[in-house]
C-alpha positions as CSV (number, residue, x, y, z in Angstrom):
1,M,234.7,257.6,-63.1
2,R,236.7,258.6,-66.2
3,R,237.3,255.1,-67.6
4,M,234.6,253.9,-70.0
5,T,233.7,250.6,-71.6
6,R,234.2,250.2,-75.3
7,R,230.4,250.1,-75.9
8,T,229.8,253.2,-73.8
9,F,232.6,255.0,-75.5
10,L,231.4,254.1,-79.0
11,T,227.8,255.1,-78.1
12,G,229.0,258.5,-76.9
13,T,231.3,259.0,-79.9
14,L,228.5,258.2,-82.3
15,A,226.1,260.5,-80.5
16,A,228.7,263.3,-80.6
17,G,229.5,262.7,-84.2
18,T,225.8,262.8,-85.1
19,A,225.4,266.0,-83.2
20,A,228.3,267.6,-85.0
21,L,227.0,266.5,-88.4
22,L,223.5,267.8,-87.7
23,S,224.5,271.0,-86.1
24,P,228.0,272.3,-86.8
25,R,226.0,275.2,-88.2
26,S,222.4,274.4,-89.0
27,R,222.3,277.7,-90.9
28,V,225.1,279.7,-92.5
29,L,225.3,283.0,-90.7
30,G,225.3,286.1,-92.8
31,A,226.6,289.5,-91.6
32,N,223.0,290.6,-90.8
33,D,221.8,287.3,-89.1
34,D,221.1,287.3,-85.4
35,I,223.3,285.0,-83.3
36,R,221.1,282.9,-81.0
37,V,222.8,282.4,-77.6
38,A,221.9,280.3,-74.5
39,V,223.2,281.2,-71.0
40,I,224.1,278.3,-68.7
41,G,224.5,279.0,-65.0
42,F,223.4,282.4,-63.9
43,N,223.1,282.6,-60.2
44,G,226.0,285.1,-60.3
45,K,228.2,286.0,-63.2
46,G,225.8,284.6,-65.7
47,Q,223.4,287.5,-65.0
48,T,226.1,289.8,-66.4
49,H,226.4,287.5,-69.4
50,I,222.7,288.0,-70.1
51,D,222.9,291.7,-69.8
52,M,226.1,292.0,-71.9
53,L,224.6,289.8,-74.7
54,R,221.4,291.9,-74.7
55,A,223.5,295.0,-75.3
56,I,225.1,293.6,-78.5
57,K,223.3,294.3,-81.7
58,G,222.4,291.2,-83.7
59,V,222.4,288.9,-80.7
60,R,219.4,287.2,-79.2
61,V,219.3,285.4,-75.9
62,V,217.0,282.5,-76.7
63,A,217.5,280.0,-73.8
64,L,218.5,279.8,-70.2
65,C,219.7,276.7,-68.2
66,D,220.4,276.4,-64.5
67,A,220.1,273.4,-62.1
68,D,218.2,275.7,-59.7
69,K,214.6,276.2,-60.8
70,N,214.3,279.2,-58.4
71,V,217.2,280.9,-60.2
72,I,215.5,280.3,-63.5
73,D,212.1,281.6,-62.3
74,R,213.7,284.7,-60.7
75,T,215.6,285.6,-63.8
76,V,212.7,285.1,-66.1
77,K,210.6,287.5,-64.0
78,R,213.5,290.0,-64.1
79,L,213.6,289.8,-67.9
80,E,209.9,290.0,-68.3
81,A,209.8,293.1,-66.1
82,D,212.5,294.5,-68.4
83,K,210.3,293.8,-71.4
84,F,212.4,291.0,-72.8
85,P,211.5,290.5,-76.4
86,G,210.9,287.2,-78.0
87,K,210.5,283.6,-76.8
88,L,212.8,282.3,-74.0
89,E,213.3,278.5,-73.6
90,T,214.3,277.3,-70.1
91,Y,216.1,274.1,-69.0
92,Q,217.5,272.5,-65.9
93,D,219.5,269.9,-67.9
94,I,222.3,271.2,-70.2
95,R,222.0,268.0,-72.3
96,K,218.5,268.9,-73.2
97,L,219.5,272.4,-74.1
98,L,222.3,271.2,-76.4
99,E,219.8,269.2,-78.4
100,N,218.2,272.5,-79.5
101,K,219.3,273.1,-83.1
102,D,218.1,276.7,-82.9
103,I,221.0,277.7,-80.6
104,D,224.2,278.9,-82.2
105,A,226.4,279.6,-79.1
106,I,226.4,279.2,-75.4
107,T,227.9,281.1,-72.5
108,T,228.5,279.3,-69.3
109,A,229.1,280.6,-65.8
110,T,228.4,277.4,-63.8
111,P,230.6,276.4,-60.9
112,N,234.1,275.5,-61.9
113,H,233.6,271.7,-61.9
114,W,231.2,272.0,-64.9
115,H,233.3,274.4,-67.1
116,S,235.3,271.9,-69.2
117,L,232.5,269.3,-69.6
118,A,230.0,272.0,-70.7
119,T,232.6,273.3,-73.2
120,V,233.3,269.8,-74.6
121,W,229.7,268.9,-74.9
122,A,228.8,272.2,-76.5
123,C,231.6,271.9,-79.1
124,Q,230.4,268.3,-79.9
125,A,226.9,269.7,-80.4
126,G,228.1,272.3,-82.9
127,K,227.8,275.3,-80.5
128,D,230.4,278.1,-80.0
129,V,231.3,278.8,-76.4
130,Y,232.1,281.6,-74.0
131,V,233.3,279.8,-70.8
132,E,234.0,281.6,-67.6
133,K,237.3,281.4,-65.8
134,P,238.9,279.1,-64.8
135,I,238.0,277.1,-67.8
136,S,238.7,273.9,-65.9
137,H,238.7,272.3,-62.5
138,E,241.8,270.2,-63.3
139,I,244.6,270.5,-65.8
140,W,243.7,267.4,-67.9
141,E,240.1,268.4,-68.6
142,G,241.2,271.9,-69.7
143,R,243.3,270.4,-72.4
144,K,240.3,268.3,-73.5
145,A,238.3,271.6,-73.9
146,V,241.1,272.9,-76.2
147,E,241.0,269.6,-78.2
148,A,237.2,269.8,-78.6
149,A,237.3,273.4,-79.8
150,R,239.9,272.5,-82.5
151,K,238.3,269.2,-83.6
152,Y,234.8,270.7,-84.1
153,N,236.1,274.0,-85.4
154,R,234.4,276.0,-82.7
155,I,235.0,279.5,-81.5
156,V,235.7,279.3,-77.8
157,Q,236.5,282.3,-75.7
158,A,237.8,282.1,-72.1
159,G,236.3,284.6,-69.6
160,T,239.7,286.2,-68.8
161,Q,238.4,289.7,-69.6
162,S,241.7,291.5,-69.1
163,R,242.8,290.1,-72.5
164,S,240.5,292.7,-74.1
165,C,242.2,295.6,-72.3
166,A,244.3,297.5,-74.9
167,A,246.3,299.2,-72.2
168,L,247.6,295.9,-70.8
169,K,248.5,294.7,-74.3
170,E,250.4,297.9,-74.9
171,V,252.3,297.9,-71.6
172,F,253.3,294.2,-71.7
173,E,254.6,294.6,-75.2
174,Y,256.5,297.7,-74.0
175,L,258.1,295.7,-71.1
176,Q,258.9,292.6,-73.3
177,K,260.9,294.9,-75.6
178,G,263.2,295.8,-72.7
179,E,262.1,299.4,-72.4
180,M,262.5,299.1,-68.6
181,G,265.4,296.7,-68.7
182,K,265.2,293.0,-68.3
183,I,262.0,291.6,-66.6
184,L,263.1,290.1,-63.3
185,Y,259.8,288.6,-62.0
186,A,256.0,289.0,-62.0
187,R,253.8,289.0,-58.9
188,G,250.1,288.4,-58.8
189,F,247.9,289.4,-55.9
190,C,244.5,288.3,-54.7
191,Y,243.8,290.0,-51.4
192,K,240.0,289.7,-51.1
193,P,238.0,289.5,-47.9
194,R,236.8,285.9,-47.3
195,G,235.2,285.3,-44.0
196,S,234.0,282.1,-42.4
197,I,231.5,280.0,-44.3
198,G,230.3,278.5,-41.1
199,K,230.5,275.1,-39.6
200,V,227.8,272.4,-39.6
201,T,227.5,269.4,-37.3
202,G,226.3,267.0,-40.1
203,P,224.9,266.8,-43.6
204,T,222.5,269.5,-44.7
205,T,219.7,269.4,-47.3
206,P,220.2,271.1,-50.7
207,P,217.6,273.6,-51.6
208,P,214.4,271.8,-52.9
209,S,214.5,274.0,-56.1
210,V,217.9,272.4,-57.1
211,D,218.3,269.2,-59.1
212,Y,221.3,268.2,-57.0
213,N,222.3,265.4,-59.4
214,L,222.7,267.9,-62.2
215,W,224.3,270.5,-60.0
216,C,227.0,268.0,-58.9
217,G,227.5,266.7,-62.5
218,P,231.1,265.5,-62.9
219,A,231.9,265.9,-59.2
220,P,231.1,263.3,-56.5
221,M,227.4,263.5,-55.4
222,E,228.3,263.7,-51.8
223,P,226.1,264.8,-48.9
224,L,226.1,268.6,-48.6
225,K,228.3,269.5,-45.7
226,R,228.2,273.3,-45.5
227,M,225.5,275.9,-44.8
228,R,225.2,277.2,-48.4
229,L,225.2,275.3,-51.6
230,H,225.7,278.3,-53.8
231,Y,228.9,280.3,-54.0
232,D,230.6,278.6,-51.1
233,W,231.4,275.7,-53.5
234,H,234.5,277.8,-54.3
235,W,236.1,276.9,-51.0
236,V,235.8,273.1,-51.1
237,W,238.0,270.9,-53.4
238,P,235.4,268.8,-55.2
239,T,233.9,271.8,-56.9
240,G,236.2,274.8,-56.3
241,N,239.8,275.9,-56.6
242,G,240.1,278.4,-53.8
243,D,240.8,282.1,-54.6
244,I,243.8,281.4,-56.7
245,G,241.3,279.8,-59.2
246,N,238.5,282.2,-58.5
247,Q,239.6,285.8,-58.6
248,G,243.3,284.9,-58.9
249,I,242.9,283.4,-62.4
250,H,242.6,287.0,-63.8
251,E,245.9,288.1,-62.2
252,M,247.6,284.8,-63.0
253,D,246.7,285.3,-66.6
254,M,248.0,288.8,-66.6
255,C,251.3,287.7,-65.1
256,R,251.8,285.0,-67.7
257,W,250.9,287.4,-70.4
258,A,253.4,290.0,-69.1
259,L,256.2,287.3,-69.0
260,G,255.4,286.3,-72.5
261,Q,255.2,282.6,-71.5
262,K,253.4,280.3,-73.9
263,G,253.5,277.1,-71.8
264,L,253.3,275.9,-68.3
265,A,256.0,276.4,-65.6
266,P,258.6,273.7,-65.2
267,Q,258.6,273.8,-61.4
268,V,256.1,274.8,-58.7
269,I,256.0,275.0,-54.9
270,S,253.5,276.5,-52.5
271,F,253.0,277.2,-48.8
272,G,250.0,278.5,-46.9
273,G,247.0,277.5,-44.8
274,R,243.5,278.3,-43.7
275,F,244.2,280.5,-40.7
276,V,242.0,282.1,-38.0
277,V,238.7,280.9,-39.3
278,D,237.3,277.4,-38.2
279,D,234.8,276.4,-40.8
280,D,233.8,273.8,-43.4
281,A,236.0,275.2,-46.2
282,T,239.0,273.1,-47.2
283,T,240.9,275.5,-49.6
284,P,243.5,277.9,-48.1
285,N,242.7,281.5,-47.3
286,T,246.4,282.3,-47.4
287,L,248.7,281.0,-50.0
288,V,252.1,281.8,-51.7
289,T,253.0,280.0,-54.9
290,L,256.2,280.1,-56.9
291,L,256.0,279.1,-60.6
292,G,259.5,278.6,-61.7
293,Y,259.5,280.1,-65.2
294,K,262.9,281.0,-66.7
295,P,264.4,283.5,-66.8
296,A,261.8,285.4,-64.7
297,P,259.6,283.5,-62.2
298,L,255.9,284.1,-61.3
299,I,255.0,284.5,-57.7
300,F,251.4,284.5,-56.6
301,E,249.8,285.5,-53.3
302,V,246.3,284.9,-51.9
303,R,245.0,286.5,-48.7
304,G,241.5,286.3,-47.4
305,L,242.0,287.9,-44.0
306,P,241.9,291.7,-43.5
307,R,245.1,293.8,-43.0
308,K,244.5,293.5,-39.3
309,K,242.0,292.0,-36.9
310,G,238.7,293.8,-36.9
311,D,239.6,295.9,-40.0
312,K,237.5,296.1,-43.1
313,E,240.4,297.0,-45.4
314,M,242.8,294.5,-47.1
315,D,246.5,294.5,-47.4
316,A,248.3,296.3,-50.2
317,Y,251.6,295.7,-52.1
318,R,253.3,298.8,-53.4
319,K,250.6,300.6,-55.3
320,L,248.2,297.7,-55.5
321,V,245.2,297.3,-53.2
322,R,243.4,294.0,-53.0
323,I,244.1,292.7,-56.5
324,G,246.6,293.3,-59.3
325,V,249.9,292.5,-60.8
326,C,253.4,293.9,-60.3
327,V,256.0,293.3,-63.1
328,Q,259.5,294.1,-61.7
329,C,262.2,295.1,-64.3
330,E,265.8,296.2,-63.9
331,N,264.9,299.9,-64.1
332,G,261.5,300.0,-62.5
333,Y,258.2,298.2,-62.4
334,F,254.6,298.1,-63.6
335,A,251.8,298.0,-61.1
336,G,248.2,297.7,-62.3
337,G,245.4,295.3,-63.3
338,A,242.3,295.3,-65.3
339,G,242.0,298.7,-67.1
340,G,245.8,299.4,-67.0
341,G,248.2,300.9,-64.5
342,W,251.4,302.9,-64.1
343,L,255.1,302.4,-64.8
344,Y,257.3,303.4,-61.9
345,D,261.1,304.1,-61.9
346,K,263.6,302.9,-59.4
347,D,262.8,305.8,-57.1
348,D,259.1,304.8,-57.1
349,K,258.1,307.8,-59.2
350,Q,255.4,307.5,-61.8
351,V,256.8,307.4,-65.3
352,K,254.0,306.5,-67.7
353,K,250.3,305.7,-67.4
354,F,248.5,303.0,-69.5
355,S,244.8,303.3,-69.3
356,D,241.8,301.7,-71.1
357,P,238.3,302.8,-70.0
358,T,236.4,300.1,-71.9
359,G,234.5,297.6,-69.7
360,P,234.0,293.9,-69.7
361,G,231.3,294.0,-72.4
362,L,234.1,294.4,-74.9
363,H,235.2,290.9,-74.2
364,M,231.8,289.4,-74.9
365,A,231.5,291.6,-78.0
366,N,234.9,290.2,-79.2
367,F,233.5,286.7,-78.8
368,I,230.5,287.6,-80.9
369,N,232.7,289.2,-83.6
370,A,234.7,286.0,-83.8
371,V,231.6,283.9,-84.0
372,R,230.7,285.9,-87.1
373,S,234.2,285.8,-88.6
374,R,234.8,282.1,-87.8
375,K,238.4,282.9,-87.0
376,P,239.8,281.8,-83.6
377,E,242.7,284.1,-84.1
378,D,240.2,287.0,-83.8
379,L,239.6,286.0,-80.1
380,H,241.3,288.0,-77.4
381,A,241.3,285.0,-75.1
382,D,241.2,281.8,-77.1
383,I,240.5,278.6,-75.1
384,L,244.2,277.7,-75.2
385,E,245.1,280.9,-73.4
386,G,242.4,280.2,-70.8
387,H,243.6,276.6,-70.4
388,L,247.2,277.6,-69.7
389,S,246.4,280.2,-67.1
390,S,243.8,278.0,-65.4
391,A,246.3,275.2,-65.3
392,L,248.8,277.5,-63.5
393,C,246.3,278.0,-60.8
394,H,245.7,274.3,-60.4
395,M,249.5,273.8,-60.4
396,G,249.7,276.2,-57.5
397,N,247.1,274.3,-55.5
398,I,248.7,270.8,-56.0
399,P,251.8,271.2,-53.8
400,Y,249.6,272.6,-51.0
401,R,247.3,269.6,-51.2
402,L,250.4,267.3,-50.9
403,G,252.1,269.3,-48.3
404,K,252.7,269.0,-44.5
405,E,252.8,271.4,-41.6
406,A,256.1,273.1,-41.3
407,A,257.6,275.7,-38.8
408,P,258.6,279.1,-40.2
409,D,262.3,278.3,-40.0
410,K,261.7,275.2,-42.2
411,I,260.0,277.3,-44.8
412,Q,262.7,280.0,-44.5
413,E,265.4,277.3,-45.1
414,T,263.5,276.0,-48.1
415,F,263.7,279.4,-49.8
416,K,267.0,280.6,-48.5
417,S,268.3,281.2,-52.0
418,H,265.1,283.0,-53.3
419,D,264.8,286.5,-52.0
420,Q,261.3,287.1,-53.4
421,M,259.9,284.1,-51.6
422,L,261.6,285.1,-48.4
423,D,260.0,288.5,-48.8
424,S,256.6,286.8,-49.3
425,L,257.2,284.7,-46.2
426,E,258.1,287.7,-44.0
427,R,255.1,289.7,-45.1
428,M,252.8,286.7,-44.5
429,K,254.1,286.4,-41.0
430,Q,253.5,290.1,-40.4
431,H,250.0,289.8,-42.0
432,L,249.0,286.9,-39.8
433,A,250.4,288.5,-36.7
434,A,248.2,291.5,-37.4
435,N,245.3,289.1,-37.3
436,D,246.4,287.6,-33.9
437,C,247.8,284.5,-35.6
438,D,251.3,283.3,-34.7
439,L,252.8,281.3,-37.6
440,A,255.1,279.6,-35.1
441,K,252.0,278.1,-33.4
442,S,249.5,277.9,-36.2
443,L,251.8,276.1,-38.6
444,A,251.6,276.7,-42.4
445,I,251.5,273.8,-44.8
446,L,254.6,273.6,-47.0
447,G,254.3,271.6,-50.2
448,P,257.0,269.7,-52.0
449,S,258.9,271.3,-54.9
450,L,257.4,269.6,-58.0
451,E,258.8,269.3,-61.5
452,F,256.4,269.6,-64.5
453,D,256.6,268.7,-68.2
454,S,254.8,271.4,-70.0
455,D,254.5,269.5,-73.3
456,K,252.9,266.4,-71.7
457,E,251.2,268.4,-69.0
458,Q,252.3,265.9,-66.3
459,F,254.4,266.1,-63.2
460,T,257.8,264.3,-63.3
461,G,260.5,263.5,-60.8
462,A,260.0,263.2,-57.1
463,M,256.3,262.7,-55.9
464,A,255.1,262.8,-59.6
465,A,252.8,259.9,-59.0
466,E,251.1,261.6,-56.1
467,A,250.9,265.0,-57.9
468,N,249.5,263.5,-61.1
469,K,246.5,262.2,-59.2
470,Y,245.4,265.8,-59.0
471,V,246.0,266.5,-62.7
472,T,242.6,264.8,-63.4
473,R,239.8,263.3,-61.4
474,E,237.4,260.3,-61.3
475,Y,234.3,261.5,-63.1
476,R,230.8,260.5,-62.1
477,A,228.9,258.9,-64.9
478,P,227.3,260.0,-67.1
479,F,229.0,263.4,-66.6
480,V,232.3,262.2,-68.0
481,V,234.9,264.3,-69.8
482,P,235.9,261.9,-72.6
483,E,239.5,261.0,-73.3
484,K,238.8,261.3,-77.0
485,V,236.6,264.3,-77.5
């Protein structure tokens, strides 16, 4: 649970303070000193972290940490076969790793429920942090990660790699200057194939190589009720955030960036469901979210089903296939994503191309450069930016989690004065029909319209009490995100 006794709090605070005093920087880095980095969580994206870090001059990967011993052993063998230089410490417990004074920075690609706590603990231990997206599992803990970065003067980069794309920076500045007329709305799309994760008849056993207590960490240590422990954690609420918080965080971040919004939306509403598949997942495979920014709203769509039953291809929106963003202006629109895109006029003709061929390694290199400069403003995706975009994804999920089944005409009536949401509804109906799913029979869940105070990062108004329960969570001791970092 999150609440702590005074004694426990003081003990944790003293330990954190001692760690900060001993290791805010156990050595003063010079321009030619190697930066010693540990990678935490590498059954997936963390492998890319290792390879990107190894490619940067003046960086040494000195430690690895994962709750799954098989993942550690497999990775060590891979690196040994690649003639990895130097000594490599390995850990299953992040707390033990953070005690190592010979580590300057960490990167973390654990499951979502560990991101904020790993960041807070690392900052308290005097380490700089590169944390994968979303930087949080709930809104509240993301703000704590920001507070920890500021309090301990740490360099903390969010893994929203598109922020290092020069082409997107150029085109969004171009649009915000009004070169295509007023921005009317931004749309984000995550159309990625997500099949069934299967259905079990009872609890299953975690792999014997996994320390399940450490793997669960801040989340409830519940019996495993799905076929796979790894990756499918994305599709259950205690550990994942669905695809809006998985792939969708990238497009959500681009949309907010394009709109020039520096805070969270004052209103949110969502509808969707988990259609066609019958499995152990609890997050929606189809979702539409309206984030009511003024003057231009942000609309986000998730689809995990193919463009039609039996097909391998996914739906497209205008020029976007699978993933991307569309920023609609008075005199045309931008369609693109990571790496850039095109401006189109009102007649759908290409006007101007924005392109950046640089890869994701640039984002990691930017983090390392900021570690050397000690200037958070040098970061392309400071932890605050990562927090805000992650929080938008969580905001999108909350109305859905509070919602009730509703017939299509009820959803249509709800959005009768919002043409873009009506368009999303109509296209969803067509999409589901192509997958042999009748929205009039397999009802969608329609969430309530919720008001949000961006300064306090709390819901207000009708159903605020219910919604605010999802702003944070009850943490499992000792894996507690502290109220005072």
